[in-house]
Every structure is written in C-alpha cells, then in structure tokens.
VEXKE-624693 format. One record per residue (C-alpha): residue in three letters; x, y, z. Coordinates in steps of 0.2 Angstrom, whole numbers, plus 2048, in hexadecimal, padded with zeros to 3 digits. Example, Ala and Ser with C-alpha at 12.3 -4.5 7.8 and 13.67 -1.06 7.14 Angstrom:
2
Ala83E7EA827;Ser8447FB824;
***
This chain:
591
Met85723D2BB;Asp8642312B3;Arg86621F2B7;His8752222C3;Arg86B22E2CD;Trp85D2212CE;Ile86A2142D4;Gly8702202E1;Leu85F2242E7;Leu85B2122E9;Leu86B20E2F2;Leu86721D2FE;Ile856216301;Leu85C204304;Cys86B20930E;Ser85F214319;His85720331E;Leu8671FD326;Tyr85F204336;Leu8521F7334;Leu85D1EA33C;Pro8541E334B;Pro8591EE35A;Ser8661E8366;Ala8641E6378;Ala86D1F637B;Gln86320036E;Ala8521FA374;Gly8531F8387;Ser8561E5386;Cys8461E337C;Lys84E1D836F;Ile8581C8373;Ser85E1BA367;Leu8591A936E;Lys86619F364;Pro87319D373;His86519637E;Met85D18A372;Glu85E177371;Gly85716C363;Trp85215B35F;Val84E15234E;Asp83E14734F;Asn84313A341;Ser832131344;Gly828141342;Thr81B13A34F;Thr82114135F;Asp81414C368;Phe816159375;Asp81414D383;Gly82114237C;Ile82D15137A;Arg82C15538D;Asp832143390;Ser845145390;Ser84713238C;Lys83F13537B;Ala846146376;Asp859149378;Phe85A15B376;Thr86C162372;Pro87417336E;Leu87017935D;Ser882177357;Lys881164359;Ile870162350;Lys87115933F;Ile86215D334;Pro85F14F327;Lys85D154315;Gly85014C30A;Gly83F14530D;Pro82E14D30C;Glu82E15331E;Ile83B15832C;Val83515A33E;Thr84016334A;Trp83D16935C;Phe845178364;Arg84317E376;Phe84A18C381;Arg847195392;Ala8421A7390;Ala8491AA3A1;Asp85B1A539B;Ala85A1B238D;Met8501C0394;Ala85B1CF399;Pro8571DB3A8;Gly8491E63A3;Met83F1D9399;Asp82F1D43A1;Ser8241C639B;Arg8151CF3A1;Ser8171DC394;Gly8131D0386;Leu8231CA37D;Phe8231C436B;Leu82D1B5364;Phe8331B8352;Ile8381A9348;Gly8461AD33B;Tyr8401A032F;Phe8371A231F;Leu82519B322;Pro828189327;Gln81A17D322;Asn81417A334;Val819182344;Ser81317D356;Leu817188365;Phe815181377;Val81518F384;Pro81418B397;Val80819739F;Ile80219A3B1;Asp7F019B3B1;Ser7E719D3C2;Gly7F61973CB;Asn7F71873C0;Glu8041843B3;Thr7FD17E3A2;Val80417E390;Arg7FC189383;Ala7FE184371;Tyr7FF18E361;Glu7FF18934F;Thr80519233F;Gly80E18E32F;Trp80918F31D;Asp80117D31D;Ala7F718132D;Pro7E418432A;Leu7E4194334;Pro7F119C340;Ser7ED19B352;Ser7E81AA35C;Gly7F71B3362;Thr8011AF352;Asp8071BB344;Phe8071B0335;Val80E1BC328;Asn81C1C2334;Asn8201B033B;Ser81E1B534D;Phe8151B135D;His80E1BD36A;Leu8121B437B;Pro8051B5388;Gln8081C0397;Thr8061B13A3;Phe8131A639B;Asn82019F3A7;Pro8321A53A1;Asp83A1983AC;Arg8331893A3;Phe838183391;Ile82E189382;Tyr82D17C374;Ile82C17F362;Arg828171355;Ile82D175343;Ser827169335;Asp82E16E324;Ala835166315;Phe845170314;Gly84B16F326;Gly85617C32F;Ile85918433F;Pro84F194342;Gln8561A434A;Leu84A1A8358;Phe8491BA360;Leu83F1C036F;Phe8381D236D;Gly8311DE378;Pro8211E6372;Ala8281F736C;Ala8371EF364;Tyr82C1E235B;Asp8201EF354;Arg82F1F934D;Phe8371E9346;Ile8271E333E;Ser8231F5336;Glu8341F632F;Lys8341E4329;Gln8231E7320;Ala82A1F8319;Leu8391EF312;Glu82F1E130A;Trp8231ED302;Leu8311F82FB;Ile8391E92F3;Ala8291E32EC;Gly8251F42E6;Ile8351F52DC;Leu8331E42D5;Leu8211E82D0;Ala8261F82C8;Met8341F02BE;Phe8281E22B9;Leu81A1EE2B2;Tyr8271FA2AA;Asn8301ED2A0;Leu8201E329C;Ala8191F3294;Ile82A1F428A;Phe8291E2285;Ile8171E527F;Phe81D1F3275;Leu82D1EC26E;Arg82A1D926E;Asp83C1D7273;Arg8401C6279;Pro84C1CB288;Tyr83E1D528F;Phe8331C628F;Tyr83F1BC299;Tyr8431CA2A5;Val8301CD2A8;Leu82E1BA2AB;Tyr83D1BA2B7;Ile8371C92C1;Gly8261C22C2;Phe82B1B22C9;Leu8371BA2D5;Leu8291C62DB;Ile81D1B72DE;Tyr82B1AD2E7;Leu82F1BB2F3;Leu81D1C02F7;Thr8191AE2FA;Leu8281AC306;Trp8231BC30F;Gly8111B5311;Gln8091C4308;Val8001B92FC;Arg7F61B130A;Leu7EE1C230D;Leu7E81C22FB;His7E31B02F9;Pro7E61A2306;Gly7E31942F9;Leu7EF19B2EC;Phe7FC19E2FA;Arg7FB18C300;Phe7FE1862EE;Leu80C1922EB;Met81518C2FB;Gln81317A2F6;His81C17E2E6;Ile82818C2EC;Ile8371832E5;Leu82F1812D4;Ile82C1942D4;Ser83E1972D9;Ala84418C2CB;Leu8391942BE;Ser83F1A52C4;Met8511A02C2;Ile84E1972B1;Ser8461A72AB;Ala8561B02B1;Leu8611A52A8;Trp8581A6297;Phe8571B9299;Ala86A1B929B;Arg86C1AE28C;Ser8601B9281;Phe8681CA288;Leu87A1C5286;Gly8781BA276;Ser8831AD280;Arg87F19F273;Ile8891A9266;Tyr8951B4270;Thr8991AA280;Pro89619827C;Arg89F19128B;Ala89519B297;Asp88519728D;Leu889184290;Ala88A1872A2;Ile87A1912A2;Gln871183299;Val8781762A6;Leu8711812B4;Gly8601822AB;Ala86016F2AA;Val86416E2BD;Leu85617A2C1;Val84A16F2B7;Ala84F1602C1;Ser84D16A2D1;Ala83B16F2CC;Phe83815C2C8;Leu83E1572D9;Asp8321642E1;Leu82315D2D6;Ile82714B2DD;His8271522EF;Gln83A1512F1;Ser8391632F8;Ser849162303;Leu85415B2F5;Ala84C1672E9;Asn84F1762F4;Leu8621702F6;Val86416F2E3;Ala85C1802E1;Leu8661882EE;Val8771822E7;Thr8711872D6;Ala86C1982DC;Val87E19B2E3;Ile8861952D3;Leu87A19D2C7;Pro8811AF2C7;Leu8931A82C3;Pro8911A42B0;Leu8861B32AE;Ile8931BE2B5;Cys8A01B62AB;Ala8961B829B;Ser8921CA29F;Trp8A51CE2A1;Val8A91C6291;Arg89B1CF288;Leu8A11DF290;Arg8B31DC28A;Gln8AC1D9279;Gly8A41EA279;Phe8921E727E;Ile8911F628A;Ala87F1F1290;Ala8871E2299;Arg88F1ED2A6;Tyr87E1EF2AF;Phe87B1DC2AC;Leu88C1D82B4;Val8891E32C4;Ala8771DC2C6;Trp87B1CA2C7;Gly88A1CE2D3;Val87D1D72DE;Leu8721C82DD;Met8801BC2E1;Ile8841C52F1;Gly8721C52F6;Val8701B32F3;Leu8801AF2FD;Ala87A1BA30B;Phe8691B130C;Ile87119F30C;Leu87D1A431A;Phe86E1AB324;Ser86419B320;Phe873191328;Gly87419C337;Val8851A3331;Leu87E1B5330;Pro8741BC33E;Met8611BF33B;Thr85F1D2336;Leu8521DA32A;Ile8611DB31D;Ser8661C931E;Phe8541C3320;His8501CC30F;Ser8611CB307;Val85A1C32F7;Gly84C1CF2F6;Ile8571DE2F8;Ala8631D72EB;Ser8551D32E0;Ala84F1E52E0;Phe8601EC2DC;Glu8621DF2CE;Ser8511E22C6;Ile8551F52C4;Leu8671F12BE;Leu8601E42B1;Ser8531F12AC;Phe8611FD2A8;Ala86A1F029F;Leu85B1EC294;Ala8591FF291;Asp86C20028D;Arg86A1F1281;Ile85C1FA278;Arg867209276;Val8751FF26F;Leu86A1F6263;Asn86220625D;Arg87420E25B;His8791FF251;Arg8691FF247;Gln86C212243;Gln87E20E23E;Leu878201232;Leu86A20C22B;Asp87721A229;Ser88320E220;Glu875208215;Arg870219211;Arg88221D20D;Leu88320E202;Thr8732121F9;Glu8792241F7;Leu88921D1EF;Ser87F2121E4;Ile8752201DC;Thr88322E1DC;Asp8902311CF;Glu8A12311D8;Leu8A923E1CD;Thr89C24C1CC;Gly8932481DD;Leu8832491D3;Lys87623B1D2;Asn87922D1C5;Lys8702271B5;Arg8672191BF;Tyr8602251CC;Phe85B2321BE;Ala84F2251B6;Ser8452211C5;Lys8452331CB;Leu83F23A1BA;Ala83022D1BA;Ser82B2321CC;Glu82C2451C9;Ala8222431B9;Thr8152391C2;His8142461D0;Ala8142551C4;Arg80524E1BB;Arg7FC24A1CB;Met7FF25B1D3;His7FC2641C2;Gln80D26C1C4;Pro81A2701B6;Leu82A2651B5;Ala83A26B1AB;Met84A2621A6;Ile85B2681A0;Leu86625D197;Leu878264194;Asp88825E18C;Val89A26418C;Asp89F26A17B;His8AD262172;Phe8B1258182;Lys8BA24A178;Ala8C6256170;Phe8C925E181;Asn8CE24D189;Asp8D924A17A;Thr8E225B17D;Tyr8E325C190;Gly8E124A196;His8D424119F;Leu8D92481B0;Glu8D525A1AA;Gly8C52531A2;Asp8BF24B1B2;Ala8C325C1BB;Val8B72651AF;Leu8AA2581B2;Ala8AC25A1C5;Gly8AB26D1C3;Ile89B26C1B9;Gly8932601C6;Ala89826D1D4;Leu89027B1C9;Ile8802721C7;Arg87F26E1DA;Asp8822811DD;Val8742871D1;Ile86627B1D4;Arg85A27B1E2;Glu85826D1EF;Ser8492671E7;Asp8512651D6;Thr85B2561D1;Gly86C2571C8;Cys8732471C0;Arg8812421B5;Tyr8792391A7;Gly88823219F;Gly899237199;Glu89924A197;Glu88624B198;Phe87C2521A7;Val8692531AA;Ile86025D1B6;Ile84D25A1BC;Leu84426A1C2;Pro8342671CA;Gly8272751CA;Val83127F1BD;Gly82B2851AD;Glu83428819C;Asp83A29A19F;Met8412961B0;Ala8492861AA;Phe85129019C;Glu85829C1A8;Val86028F1B3;Ala8682871A3;Glu86F29719E;Arg87629B1AF;Leu87F28A1AF;Arg88528D19D;Lys88D29E1A1;Lys8942991B2;Ala89D28A1A9;Arg8A529519C;Ser8AB2A21A8;Arg8B12951B5;Phe8BC28A1A9;Ser8C129719C;Ser8CE2A01A7;Asp8D72901AB;Leu8D828819A;Pro8DE28F189;Arg8CF287181;Pro8BE28C189;Val8B227F190;Thr8A028218A;Ile89027818C;Ser881276181;Ala87027318A;Gly85E26E185;Val84F27218F;Ala83E26918F;Val82E26A199;Leu82325C19C;Gln81425B190;Pro803252193;Gly808244187;Asp81A24118D;Asp820232195;Pro83223219D;Glu83A22C18D;Ser832239181;Phe83524718E;Leu84724218E;Arg84824017B;Arg841252179;Ala84E259185;Asp85C24F17B;His85625616A;Ala856268171;Met868265177;Tyr86D25D166;Leu86626C15E;Ala870278169;Lys88026F164;Lys87B26F152;Ser878281152;Gly889285158;Arg88B27F16A;Asn88C28A17A;Gln87A28D17A;Thr869288181;Val85A282177;Thr84927E17D;Ala83F270177;Arg83027916F;Pro827271160;Glu82B280155;Ile83D27E159;Leu83F26C158;Gly83426914A;Ser82E257148;Glu83524B156;Thr83323C14B;Gly83B24313B;Ser84C23E135;Glu85324F138;Ile85125C146;Gly84926B13F;Ser85227C13F;Gly852284150;Gln858293159;Ala85E29716B;Lys85129F175;
***
C-alpha cells in the first residue's frame, strides 16, 4: 500500500471520530448540557478566600463570564466559578441518576469542588479535591478525565462552587452529563487519545530505527521532536500519572519547558531538513529568532513565571509554522520535491494549534475534536513529516546515483580512446599488471596480441587523416566484435593496438589474431584502391615475465611480422625470436 492510501486510511479513521463530539441534548435525551450560559465567576486576587468567605456576597462579587478579567503573570491565579444545576438541567435529567461534571480544561494545578447535598434532611456541603498538584484525588473524582461524579443527593437548586488555582488562568468549559452519555464520551475520548499516542509512538520508533541505521541528522531532530511532543500530550492527558505519579508531577511543573523543547526540536529539524541556512536564509533567520524566543520561554518557566512563559509559548506556537511553511514553499519552487509533504504537515499543525487556542479562549465549543485538536494535527503531521523524510532520502539517493553515474562516465572517458572506443594506453598498463598477477595466482594462461596497421603513414599521406581515422575506428570496431567480454582491447598509440586475452593459450590467441587480420583486409580492401592490412605479434605469459618483458616479446613478434613481409601473425616463441637481448631479431616465420 503506497503512502497516499495510508494517508487516505488515516483520514478515514480520524474522520470517523467526528461522531465523537459530545452528544447534544437532542441526541442523548437531554443527557449533556453546557453550563457556560449559567456560570458566574470571580477572580480571587488575594488567593486566600476560603469557601465560607465565598458564600459571603460582600467578599466575592460574582459576575457573568463575559465580564471576568483573568490576570496574566504571577505564580498562581485563583478563580472561582458557580452555577445552579437546576438552571441548566433540561427535562428528563434527574440528579438522583448520578450526574457527571466534566471540566474542559487541561489538568489545572488544583481544583476544589463544593457541592450542596441534602443528607438526612439536612443541607451540608461536600468538598472534592483534584488537580495535578493535589496529593491524591478525592473519592468521586476522575482525575485523568478531569471530571466529578456528583452525589445523587446534591441539591440542584443551590450553587455549586468550583475553585481553580493554576499558573495559566483561563475560563473552563463545564458540561453536565448523564451516566450513559458520560460513559460514551469518556470511552471515545480515551480511544482518540490512545489512537493519537499510538500513531506518534509508531512514528517515533520507526524513524528512530532509521536514524540508528542511517545516522542522518534530520532523523535525529525528528525523533527528538516527536518524543517531546508525545511526552507533552501524555502528560496533559494525565496518562503519565497512571505510570508514575512522581514523574507526572515533575513533568507538569515543567510542562512549558517540555513544550518549548518540542518546538525547538521542530525548528532545528526544519533547518536540517530544508537546508534553510543555505537555500532560504531569510526564513532561517526567522527560525533562529523563534528558537531564541522559545529558549526565553523555557527560562521563564524555570524561574516560575509560568503564566508569562505560557503566553510566550502560545504566541510562538501560532507563529512557528509560518516561516517553516514559507521555507518549504521556496524549497519546493527550487525543485526540492520532498518539501511538499513538509509544507502540508506544518499547514495541518498550524490549523490544529489555532483551533486549540480558540478553544482555550472559549471561542470554539468544547468537543473531542477541539479538545484534542493539537493531538490530531500532530498525528497527521508526524506521518506527513515521516513521508517527507522518506522522500528526502529517495531524492538524495537519486542525486547520489546521478553523481555516481556521472563519475563512472567521467572515469570511463578518462580510460577510453575517443576515436576507436577501445581502452587507452593508461588503462592498458594497469590492466596488464592485474591480469598477470591474477593469471599467476590462479595458474591460468594469459595471452597478448599486439597489432599494427601496415604502411599507415603512407596511407595518411595518400588519402588524408580523415580516411586514416576512419580506418582506425573501423579496426577498433572489428576488435570489439571479435574479442570476448572478458578480453580487453586497447589502442596502444597511433596505429598500434593491443589485446589482453585472459585464460587463452598460444594457439587460440593466434587464431584470434588471424581472424582480425583477415577481417581487416576484407573490410577495407573493397572501399580503397590500396588494401589495408595489419601485422600482429602474439605472446603468452611465461614464468619469468613481468609486464614489461611480456609486452616486449609481443612487440618483437609484431616487428618480426613486419620485417617478414607484413600482413601476417608471428608468435613470440624462443625459436622464432631468437635472443631477445641481441642487436638483431632472429629469422622467424609465420605460424
């Protein structure tokens, strides 16, 4: 299955989760109600007001949510909210069935819920505690899913109060669920979270394995990015607490730092992947500036300025995809095809981040899609970035192969005679030495044919150099036609040619030389008034030969062929050549 089908399958799976929106009143028999229209709020600037003080209207001036001004900055922001369940409950909702209160807010630091209950005819207040900084959630709370199970005896006509203490501040979106609707919502929420986490984990492990194998830097930054992102999401969703409460508390204390590290890794991944420092210097400068801002955000988080650090990180998260999208577009225009997936991936993430910020500020309603918009976008992005990395490797391999082919062609040109298409003298010297060594090691014969065009100077003077070049090219073609693939034909210089024949003895080498001699005469004699003939010398490697003496014996045999009347082949036998060191070649004969 190709990547486009994988993308389509993932889209189908995630789009199938659109039904995971919390059921409306009409869909679920009035079992889910948004409490936002019925909520009032108040900011406790001192942070010291307790529940008894809150019930004193002179101390707490509750106002509609639209008029609340949440301060930014400071180590802790305390806000109080209240609502009457009776104002929100639609016909068919019964408090005695056990309603659930869901808080659409990612794991605040401390949450206190004060619910009026009627116990044995007396009205009392039952308190619940949860939050990532709370020692242990109270009975009746679902910490991971950020919700409370309201007692069946609670009084829907009295105010329910919620105190949220958190460094970031914000207005939570509260929902009242019936039991069946809540079970469905939570099961779908957990399914979506594990689906997102599974995709990210699969991309992390898959690309980690590739990095270990290839040691390619972009894969390293990608693995860092996905790793920090996975830790960030699992921490926000509360899943880490199920594994290790102490680790979870540490991660929540530094959640902005983790977010900053994730985005910094993403920026450096983009720089490495796109080569922005070289190809898109302006976008690269913007990426470096954003990286510096994220470092500042991490520093603010370390000095306990979490609210300001969060604001800086949120603004940076919105801006971050822009230079990456611009750089990807430029690289795509420059012909870097792998940037196409990169471009789409950061566009998807930007949409997800914007959706999450709009949800955080109450602009978008709380649904499973808006609540997990960053996670959904990140799952898509991780797959697209993985495809981009794979595309990049393919592009690099294609370029590498093109370079190797080009280098091979250049090497071939450097050892090939342009006129005849045979190997040149430089190649012949190294090939002869290697073939001689191989023949001795394997105890196999090795033959050599050295041939020369007869009266070639006179031919050039009579017919011109163009005709002479045509004859040389024709002889080169004849040699290529006659010899085997394992043989090597070379132009030794001028009108001289040499052939190396591995595994061939004297008799067979003589036959090859004769076949060439006869073909040359018959080929050129019909076109020219003066016949073209060749003289050849054949030598076989002897135990005492080195490459020079081997070539010299073949040359002596060819010289004797010319001296004996040309247009013949002579073998380099001792009885034919006589003394190799003498001043004259001994009398010889054609074999």
